[in-house]
C-alpha positions in Angstrom: -17.1 21.8 -5.5 -19.0 23.2 -2.6 -16.8 26.2 -1.9 -16.5 27.0 -5.6 -20.2 27.0 -6.1 -20.8 29.3 -3.2 -18.4 31.9 -4.7 -19.3 31.5 -8.4 -22.5 33.3 -9.7 -25.4 31.1 -10.6 -26.1 30.5 -14.2 -29.5 31.4 -15.7 -30.4 27.8 -16.1 -29.5 27.1 -12.5 -31.7 30.0 -11.3 -34.7 28.8 -13.4 -34.3 25.2 -12.3 -34.0 26.1 -8.6 -37.0 28.3 -8.7 -39.0 25.5 -10.3 -37.7 23.0 -7.7 -38.8 25.4 -5.0 -42.3 25.6 -6.5 -42.5 21.8 -6.5 -41.4 21.6 -2.9 -44.0 24.2 -1.8 -46.8 22.2 -3.5 -45.8 18.8 -2.3 -45.3 19.9 1.3 -43.5 16.9 2.7 -44.4 16.7 6.4 -40.9 15.7 7.4 -38.8 18.1 5.3 -38.9 21.9 5.4 -36.6 23.7 2.9 -35.8 27.5 2.6 -33.1 29.1 0.5 -30.5 31.3 2.1 -31.3 35.0 2.2 -28.1 36.1 0.4 -27.3 33.1 -1.8 -29.7 31.3 -4.1 -27.2 28.4 -4.5 -27.4 27.6 -0.7 -30.6 26.0 0.6 -31.1 25.1 4.2 -33.4 22.3 5.3 -34.9 20.8 8.5 -35.6 17.1 9.1 -38.3 16.8 11.7 -41.2 14.7 12.9 -39.2 11.5 12.1 -40.6 8.0 12.7 -41.2 7.0 16.3 -39.3 3.8 16.0 -36.1 5.6 15.4 -33.8 7.4 17.9 -34.3 10.6 16.0 -38.1 11.0 16.6 -37.6 13.8 19.1 -35.0 15.6 17.1 -34.8 18.5 14.7 -31.9 18.3 12.3 -30.6 21.3 10.3 -28.6 20.8 7.1 -27.8 22.6 3.9 -27.5 21.9 0.2 -24.9 23.8 -1.7 -25.5 23.8 -5.4 -22.8 24.4 -8.0 -23.2 27.2 -10.5 -23.7 24.6 -13.3 -26.8 23.0 -11.6 -28.7 20.9 -12.7 -25.8 19.6 -14.9 -23.6 19.0 -11.8 -24.6 17.5 -8.4 -24.9 19.6 -5.2 -23.1 19.0 -1.9 -25.0 18.1 1.3 -23.8 19.0 4.8 -25.4 18.5 8.2 -25.2 21.2 10.8 -26.9 19.6 13.8 -25.0 16.8 15.8 -27.1 13.6 15.5 -24.7 10.7 16.2 -25.6 9.5 12.7 -23.8 11.9 10.3 -20.8 14.1 10.9 -21.4 17.8 11.0 -19.8 20.3 8.6 -18.5 17.7 6.2 -19.8 16.8 2.7 -21.7 13.6 2.7 -20.9 10.7 0.4 -24.2 9.8 -1.4 -24.9 8.7 -4.9 -26.7 11.9 -5.6 -24.1 14.4 -4.3 -20.8 15.8 -5.6 -19.0 12.8 -4.2 -20.2 10.8 -7.1 -20.6 13.2 -10.1 -20.4 10.3 -12.5 -23.7 8.9 -11.2 -25.6 12.2 -11.2 -28.8 12.5 -13.2 -30.1 16.0 -14.0 -33.6 14.8 -13.7 -33.2 14.5 -9.9 -34.8 17.4 -8.2 -34.1 18.9 -4.7 -37.1 16.9 -3.4 -35.5 13.7 -4.8 -32.2 14.5 -3.1 -33.7 15.3 0.3 -36.0 12.3 0.4 -33.1 10.1 -0.4 -31.1 11.8 2.3 -33.9 11.2 4.8 -34.1 7.5 3.9 -30.3 7.2 4.4 -30.4 9.2 7.6 -32.9 6.9 9.4 -31.3 3.7 8.1 -28.1 2.0 9.4 -26.1 2.2 6.1 -22.5 3.1 6.4 -20.6 5.6 4.3 -18.2 8.5 4.3 -19.5 11.0 6.9 -21.3 8.4 9.0 -20.7 8.4 12.8 -20.6 5.3 15.0 -22.5 5.9 18.2 -25.0 4.1 20.5 -28.8 4.5 20.3 -28.8 6.1 23.7 -26.3 8.7 22.5 -28.4 9.4 19.4 -31.6 9.9 21.5 -29.7 12.3 23.8 -28.4 14.3 20.9 -32.0 14.3 19.4 -33.3 16.0 22.6 -30.4 18.5 22.6 -30.8 19.2 18.8 -33.3 22.0 19.5 -30.9 23.8 21.8 -28.0 23.3 19.3 -30.0 24.7 16.4 -31.1 27.7 18.5 -27.4 28.7 18.8 -27.1 29.2 15.1 -27.9 32.7 13.7 -28.7 31.3 10.3 -31.2 28.7 11.7 -32.9 31.4 13.9 -33.5 33.6 10.9 -34.7 30.9 8.5 -36.6 28.6 10.9 -37.9 30.6 13.8 -40.8 28.1 14.3 -38.3 25.3 15.3 -36.5 27.2 18.1 -38.3 25.2 20.9 -39.0 21.6 21.2 -42.8 20.9 21.2 -44.3 18.9 24.0 -46.4 16.7 21.6 -46.6 15.9 18.0 -49.8 18.0 17.7 -47.9 21.1 19.2 -45.1 20.6 16.7 -47.6 20.4 14.0 -49.1 23.7 14.9 -45.7 25.4 15.4 -44.4 24.3 12.1 -47.5 25.7 10.3 -48.0 22.4 8.5 -51.7 21.3 8.4 -50.8 17.7 7.7 -49.8 15.4 10.6 -46.3 13.9 10.7 -46.4 10.7 8.7 -43.5 8.2 8.9 -41.7 7.4 5.7 -43.2 3.9 5.7 -46.7 5.3 5.9 -46.0 7.7 3.0 -45.1 4.8 0.7 -48.5 3.2 1.1 -50.6 6.4 0.8 -49.0 8.4 -2.0 -47.8 8.0 -5.5 -44.1 7.9 -6.1 -41.7 8.3 -9.0 -38.5 6.2 -9.1 -35.6 6.9 -11.4 -35.1 3.9 -13.7 -31.4 4.0 -13.5 -31.6 3.9 -9.7 -33.2 0.5 -9.8 -30.2 -0.9 -11.7 -27.7 0.7 -9.3 -29.5 -0.5 -6.2 -30.1 3.0 -4.9 -33.8 4.1 -5.1 -34.4 7.8 -4.4 -38.1 8.0 -3.9 -40.1 11.2 -4.6 -43.6 11.6 -3.2 -45.9 13.2 -5.8 -49.4 14.3 -5.1 -52.2 13.7 -7.6 -52.5 17.4 -8.3 -48.8 17.6 -8.9 -48.8 14.5 -11.1 -51.6 15.9 -13.3 -49.8 19.2 -13.6 -46.7 17.4 -14.9 -48.7 15.5 -17.4 -50.3 18.6 -18.8 -47.1 20.6 -19.1 -45.9 18.7 -22.2 -43.7 21.6 -23.3 -41.4 21.5 -20.3 -37.8 20.3 -20.6 -37.0 17.6 -18.1 -33.5 19.0 -17.4 -34.1 22.8 -17.0 -37.8 22.4 -16.1 -38.5 25.5 -18.1 -40.7 26.5 -21.0 -38.8 28.5 -23.7 -39.0 29.1 -27.4 -36.4 26.4 -28.1 -38.2 23.3 -29.4 -38.2 20.0 -27.5 -36.6 17.0 -29.1 -36.4 13.3 -28.4 -32.7 12.4 -28.7 -33.2 8.9 -27.2 -35.8 6.2 -26.6 -37.2 7.8 -23.5 -40.9 8.6 -23.7 -43.4 10.3 -21.4 -42.1 12.9 -18.9 -38.5 12.0 -19.8 -38.8 12.5 -23.5 -39.0 16.3 -24.2 -35.7 18.0 -23.7 -33.8 21.0 -25.2 -30.9 20.2 -27.4 -28.8 22.9 -25.6 -29.6 21.3 -22.2 -28.5 17.9 -23.4 -25.2 19.2 -24.8 -24.5 21.2 -21.6 -25.2 18.0 -19.6 -22.8 16.0 -21.8 -20.1 18.6 -21.3 -20.5 18.6 -17.6 -20.7 14.9 -17.2 -17.6 14.3 -19.3 -15.5 16.3 -16.9 -15.7 13.4 -14.5 -15.9 10.6 -17.0 -13.9 7.5 -16.2 -13.9 5.9 -19.6 -14.1 6.8 -23.3 -17.6 5.6 -23.9 -19.7 7.7 -26.3 -22.4 10.0 -24.7 -25.6 8.2 -23.9 -28.8 8.8 -22.1 -28.6 8.1 -18.4 -32.0 6.5 -18.3 -32.4 4.3 -21.4 -28.7 4.1 -22.1 -29.1 4.7 -25.8 -26.2 6.6 -27.4 -27.0 10.1 -28.5 -26.8 10.8 -32.2 -24.6 13.7 -33.1 -21.1 15.0 -34.2 -18.2 15.1 -31.9 -15.0 17.1 -32.0 -12.1 15.6 -30.1 -8.8 17.4 -29.4 -5.7 16.1 -31.3 -2.6 14.5 -30.0 -0.7 17.7 -30.2 -3.2 19.4 -27.8 -2.8 16.4 -25.5 1.0 16.7 -25.5 0.7 20.5 -24.9 -1.7 20.0 -22.0 0.5 17.3 -20.4 3.6 19.4 -20.8 1.9 22.4 -19.1 0.7 20.3 -16.2 4.1 18.7 -15.8 5.8 22.1 -16.1 3.6 23.5 -13.4 4.3 20.7 -11.0 8.0 20.9 -11.7 7.9 24.6 -11.1 6.2 24.1 -7.7 8.8 21.4 -6.8 11.7 23.7 -7.9 10.3 26.6 -5.9 10.0 24.4 -2.8 13.6 23.1 -3.2 15.0 26.7 -3.7 13.1 27.8 -0.6 14.6 25.0 1.5 18.1 25.7 0.2 17.7 29.4 1.0 16.5 28.6 4.5 19.4 26.2 5.1 22.0 28.7 3.9 20.5 31.5 6.0 20.3 29.3 9.1 23.8 27.8 8.7 26.1 30.4 7.2 27.1 33.1 9.8 29.2 34.9 7.2 26.1 36.2 5.5 24.9 39.7 6.4 22.3 39.7 9.2 19.8 41.5 7.0 20.1 38.8 4.3 19.7 36.0 6.8 16.7 37.6 8.4 15.1 38.2 5.0 15.7 34.7 3.8 14.3 33.1 7.0 11.3 35.4 6.9 10.5 34.6 3.3 10.6 30.8 4.1 8.5 31.5 7.2 5.8 33.3 5.1 5.7 30.4 2.7 5.3 28.0 5.6 2.6 30.1 7.2 0.7 30.3 3.9 0.7 26.5 3.6 -0.2 26.2 7.3 -3.3 28.4 6.8 -4.4 26.4 3.8 -4.2 23.1 5.7 -5.7 24.6 8.9 -8.7 25.9 7.0 -9.2 23.0 4.5 -8.5 20.0 6.8 -10.2 17.7 7.4 -11.1 17.3 3.8 -14.6 17.5 2.3 -15.6 20.2 4.8 -17.4 23.4 4.3 -15.9 26.8 3.5 -15.3 29.1 6.5 -17.8 31.9 7.1 -15.0 34.5 7.6 -14.3 36.2 4.3 -10.6 36.6 5.0 -10.2 32.9 5.4 -12.1 31.9 2.3 -9.1 32.4 -0.1 -7.2 29.8 1.9 -10.0 27.1 1.6 -9.4 24.4 -1.0 -12.2 21.9 -1.7 -10.5 20.1 -4.7 -9.1 16.9 -3.3 -6.2 16.6 -5.7 -5.0 20.2 -5.1 -5.3 19.8 -1.3 -3.3 16.5 -1.5 -0.6 18.3 -3.3 -0.3 20.9 -0.6 -0.3 18.2 2.1 2.5 16.3 0.3 4.6 19.5 -0.1 4.1 20.5 3.5 5.0 17.0 4.7 8.1 16.9 2.6 9.3 20.4 3.8 8.7 19.6 7.4 10.5 16.2 7.1 13.5 17.9 5.6 13.7 20.7 8.2 13.2 18.4 11.2 15.7 16.0 9.7 18.3 18.8 9.4 17.7 19.6 13.1 18.1 15.9 14.2 21.5 15.5 12.4 22.8 18.8 13.6 22.8 20.8 10.3 20.7 23.6 11.8 20.0 24.4 15.5 16.6 23.6 17.1 15.4 27.2 17.5 14.9 27.4 13.7 12.7 24.3 13.8 10.6 25.3 16.9 8.1 27.4 14.9 7.4 24.6 12.5 6.8 22.1 15.4 4.4 24.6 17.0 2.4 24.8 13.7 2.3 21.1 13.4 1.1 20.8 16.9 -1.7 23.3 16.3 -2.8 21.5 13.2 -2.8 18.2 15.0 -4.9 19.7 17.9 -7.4 21.1 15.4 -7.8 17.8 13.6 -8.3 15.9 16.9 -10.9 18.4 18.2 -12.7 18.2 14.9 -13.4 14.5 15.3 -17.1 14.0 16.1 -16.6 11.2 18.5 -13.5 12.6 20.1 -13.4 12.6 23.9 -10.7 13.2 26.4 -10.4 9.6 27.5 -7.7 7.1 28.1 -8.7 5.1 25.0 -8.4 8.3 22.9 -4.9 9.1 24.2 -3.8 5.5 23.6 -5.1 5.6 20.1 -3.3 8.8 19.1 -0.1 7.9 21.0 -0.1 4.7 18.8 -0.5 6.9 15.7 2.5 9.1 16.8 4.6 5.9 17.3 3.6 4.7 13.9 4.9 8.0 12.4 8.2 7.9 14.3 8.8 4.2 13.5 7.5 4.4 9.9 10.7 3.2 8.2 10.9 0.1 10.4 7.2 -0.6 10.1 7.4 -0.2 6.3 10.1 -2.8 6.1 8.1 -5.3 8.2 4.9 -4.6 6.3 6.7 -5.2 2.9 8.1 -8.5 4.2 4.8 -9.6 5.6 3.1 -8.7 2.3 5.7 -10.7 0.3 5.3 -13.7 2.7 1.5 -13.7 2.2 1.5 -13.0 -1.5 4.6 -14.5 -3.0 3.2 -14.2 -6.5 3.6 -10.4 -6.3 7.3 -11.0 -6.9 6.6 -12.3 -10.3 9.4 -11.3 -12.7 6.9 -10.2 -15.3 5.3 -7.8 -12.9 6.3 -4.4 -11.5 7.4 -5.5 -8.0 11.0 -6.6 -8.8 11.6 -3.4 -10.8 10.2 -1.4 -7.9 12.5 -3.1 -5.4 15.6 -2.4 -7.5 14.6 1.2 -7.9 14.1 1.6 -4.2 17.4 -0.1 -3.4 19.3 2.3 -5.6 18.4 5.4 -3.5 20.0 4.4 -0.1 22.8 2.7 -1.9 23.8 5.8 -3.8 23.6 7.9 -0.5 25.8 5.5 1.6 28.5 3.9 -0.6 31.7 5.7 -1.6 32.3 3.6 -4.7 30.2 3.6 -7.9 30.8 -0.1 -8.5 27.7 -1.4 -6.6 25.5 0.9 -8.5 27.0 -0.1 -11.8 26.6 -3.8 -11.0 22.9 -3.4 -10.1 22.2 -1.3 -13.2 24.1 -3.7 -15.5 22.2 -6.7 -14.3 18.9 -4.9 -14.4 19.6 -3.5 -17.9 20.2 -7.0 -19.2 16.9 -8.1 -17.8 15.2 -5.0 -19.3 16.7 -5.7 -22.8 15.5 -9.3 -22.6 12.0 -8.1 -21.7 11.9 -5.6 -24.6 13.1 -8.2 -27.1 10.3 -10.5 -25.9 7.7 -7.7 -26.0 8.5 -6.6 -29.5 9.5 -9.9 -31.2 8.4 -13.0 -29.3 5.2 -11.8 -27.6 4.5 -14.9 -25.6 5.0 -13.9 -22.0 2.1 -12.6 -20.0 3.3 -9.3 -18.5 1.3 -7.8 -15.6 0.2 -4.3 -16.3 -1.2 -1.8 -13.9 -0.7 1.6 -12.2 2.1 0.3 -10.1 4.4 0.8 -13.1 3.8 4.6 -12.7 5.3 4.3 -9.2 8.2 2.4 -10.7 8.9 5.3 -13.0 8.7 7.9 -10.3 11.0 6.0 -7.9 13.5 5.2 -10.8 13.5 8.9 -11.7 14.3 9.8 -8.1 17.0 7.2 -7.9 18.6 8.5 -11.1 18.5 12.1 -9.8 20.0 11.2 -6.4 22.7 9.1 -8.0 23.8 12.1 -10.1 23.9 14.3 -7.1 26.2 12.0 -5.1 30.0 11.8 -5.4 31.9 8.6 -5.7 35.7 9.0 -5.0 36.2 5.2 -5.4 35.4 2.7 -8.0 35.7 2.9 -11.8 37.4 6.1 -13.0 38.5 9.1 -11.0 36.2 11.8 -9.5 35.6 13.7 -12.8 35.1 10.6 -15.0 33.0 8.9 -12.4 30.2 11.5 -12.7 30.1 10.9 -16.5 29.9 7.1 -16.0 27.1 7.5 -13.4 25.2 9.9 -15.6 25.4 7.7 -18.7 24.6 4.5 -16.9 21.7 5.9 -14.9 20.1 7.7 -17.9 20.3 4.5 -20.0 18.8 2.5 -17.2 16.0 5.0 -16.8 15.3 5.1 -20.5 14.9 1.3 -20.7 12.5 1.4 -17.8 10.4 4.1 -19.5 10.3 2.1 -22.7 9.4 -1.2 -20.9 6.7 0.5 -18.9 5.1 2.2 -21.9 5.1 -1.0 -23.9 3.5 -3.1 -21.2 0.9 -0.5 -20.4 0.3 0.7 -23.9 -3.4 -0.2 -23.9 -3.9 1.7 -20.6 -2.1 4.7 -22.0 -4.3 4.7 -25.1 -7.4 4.3 -22.9 -6.2 7.3 -20.8 -5.7 9.3 -23.9 -9.1 8.5 -25.3 -10.7 9.4 -21.9 -8.8 12.7 -21.9 -10.1 13.4 -25.4 -13.7 12.7 -24.3 -13.3 15.0 -21.3 -11.9 17.9 -23.3 -14.0 17.4 -26.5 -17.3 18.9 -27.6 -20.5 17.2 -28.7 -23.3 18.6 -30.9 -26.6 16.8 -31.2 -27.7 15.8 -34.7 -30.0 18.6 -36.0 -32.2 16.0 -37.6 -33.6 15.0 -34.2 -37.3 15.4 -34.5 -39.2 17.7 -32.2 -41.4 16.1 -29.7 -44.7 17.3 -31.3 -43.7 15.9 -34.7 -42.7 12.6 -33.3 -45.9 12.3 -31.3 -48.0 13.1 -34.4 -46.2 10.5 -36.4 
């Protein structure tokens, strides 16, 4: 991710490729793009978009941005962030483009920095929507274009890298002299008709055409350098091979570069397809080592154990805080220590969310805040879920009178600070009546969430009655959800035993049909995973509750509930696995591809030998 690449040292292949890309940029001299690497970090390049077409609201603007490369570049895509407010793209947030780290599965290592920036320029002056786009009027964009020079001058990084763009030129000729570029500003449309271009073949199929202007001198240089690998753009002693059907400038490549590209690409693979060329789509010939099922089980157990450990730590911290806040019999030193420990844990989570939200942003410049920045979406989501669960429990304790409100006041202040930070971070946020109405409505939705959820479910079922199909996950999910409030409210175990008994009969009929009859069309999907999670929660809560009434006395009732709930949960697990067995196998194969290793066939002929033949 962006933050990780900034901290990790660049690999030797990344350094060689970036230096080569910089040479190409200096020779091509695009009149609308100026690029300069950061003074202290080769993996961070800053660029300026200027002299934009006159028929766009950005013609009088100067827009600063940066490209953050991962340490594995060119085998992994970079991140792009805009620094100057434009009314078109949000500032300080990673942009969602087909050639950025938002879509690593579509990345092609043949794309250079010039390709990326020209594609960004084309997207910038168009009206295409995407993550990071901002909705604003044309007048607002023109106003921001005039103010962009002043905004850039306030950045110390911009002043040191682009001193020639500190003042807005009066005419295009003045801008041309200040920038030190002998060629006049040419709109993108004019460039298409006067220069040669290279278009990635796979981009034509995807509908995204990143266009790269190539001068005649640059084109002849590429044709003459037949010993250059098209991935690392370097000339080494390692022979070039032709592992696929690509010919011309896309044929010669190092075997080590292809293998490293395959390893990097598979970390984000979404299927179990064999490795293939991203241009001609021909599978590479070679040997593959896939991890065994034992390694998969070990990896899954470690991941599950880590998540269970985090959940257990959170539960223990909540229990410690509750005991220290409720029990006046504990020594004052123990109470203060327990509350302080929980407060430190809450402050740690607050700093993570404060620094990392909104997601897909850039790492903070302050070094002491960088350890709290998380760019990985899944890990950040886990922190958000745990923080939301802890705050909900603590505030719920205060509302029902279990703990007094002074213990909750600090958490409310932290939530308020986080909300203010997120509101002020919005690019189109203004202190207006419409804004306050919008966020007051959002607060009302949060407060009335249970009621709104019930009405939303009823409306969904009314519109899509087929979702209640008995061979789908919806009925099982409804029963699993109903078990939780029922176990927490009733004093008798009889209602739970009746629900479980009826559901167990249906589950047994389903399993008999799946294993023996095999005629019904069961609906598979990821919703069954939610059924498993909710069923596990219902089983856990049922075993925590006490039922003084119903079948058996207090001691035997716990045994009856434990046996019934575990049997019910086991049948749901077996039914879910049987219905979604093909999806499970596909997930396992994809995991194997991601964690396996691929070695090209050594019999692949070098480029020179193939050309001679």
